[in-house]
N, C-alpha and C positions, 0 to 999 in steps of 0.2 A: 419484514425486510430489515436487514442490518446494514448500517452505514458507519464509516469511520474515516478519519483523515490520517493519512500516513505521511510522515516526513521522511523522504527517501534521500539517502546520501549515495551518489553514484560513484563508481570507481574513479572517475576523473576528478572527484572532489566537489562537484556541483551538488546543490541540494534543491529539492522542490517538494511542495506539499501537494498530495494527490488525494482526491476524494474517491473512495472505493465503496461500492455497495453491491449486495447480492440479495435478490428477492427470495431465494430458497433457504437463507440462513436466518435464524431467529435472534441470536444474541451476538454481541460484540466479541466475546471471547471465542466463540466458534468461528467468527469471521476472521479474526487474527490468526487462528490456527490454520485456516484455509489459505491465507496469504503466505504464511511461512511454508506450508507444504507445497504450494504451487511454485514459489520462487526457488525452492530447493531442488526441483526437478531440472534435468538438463535442458529441456525445451519449455520450461515454465514461463508463462506470460500472463500478465493481468491487464485488463482494460479498466482505466479509471479516468478521472477528469481533473484537469488543472485549469481552474477558471471555467471558461466555456469550451475548452479544447479537449478532445479525446486524446488520451495518452496510453500507449501500450508500453508496459514496463516488463522488460526481459530480465530474468533472474541473473544472467551472466554479467549484466552491467550494474548490479546493485551491490554496494558495499555494506550498507546498514539501513535498517528501517526503524523508525520511532513511531509509536502510536501517539496521536495528539492527546495531550492531557485536557482535562476539563477546566483548567485555570492557567494562570500565568506560570511560566517556568522561571524560577529564580535561581 
């Protein structure tokens, strides 16, 4: 199972961190490619978590995605 934290910047300018995981993907690089491919589709949507809440992220509302680094961003 692969898991990552995505920092998502929405078209309106808001940002949020979303935890995204897939049991059928083995590595983080493959998971990120899946995220990019899904959100680039017209009807692309991802189910993730923001804290304890389920979040559905639609590709049309996303301006940018950053993959969480393993350390501090300076």
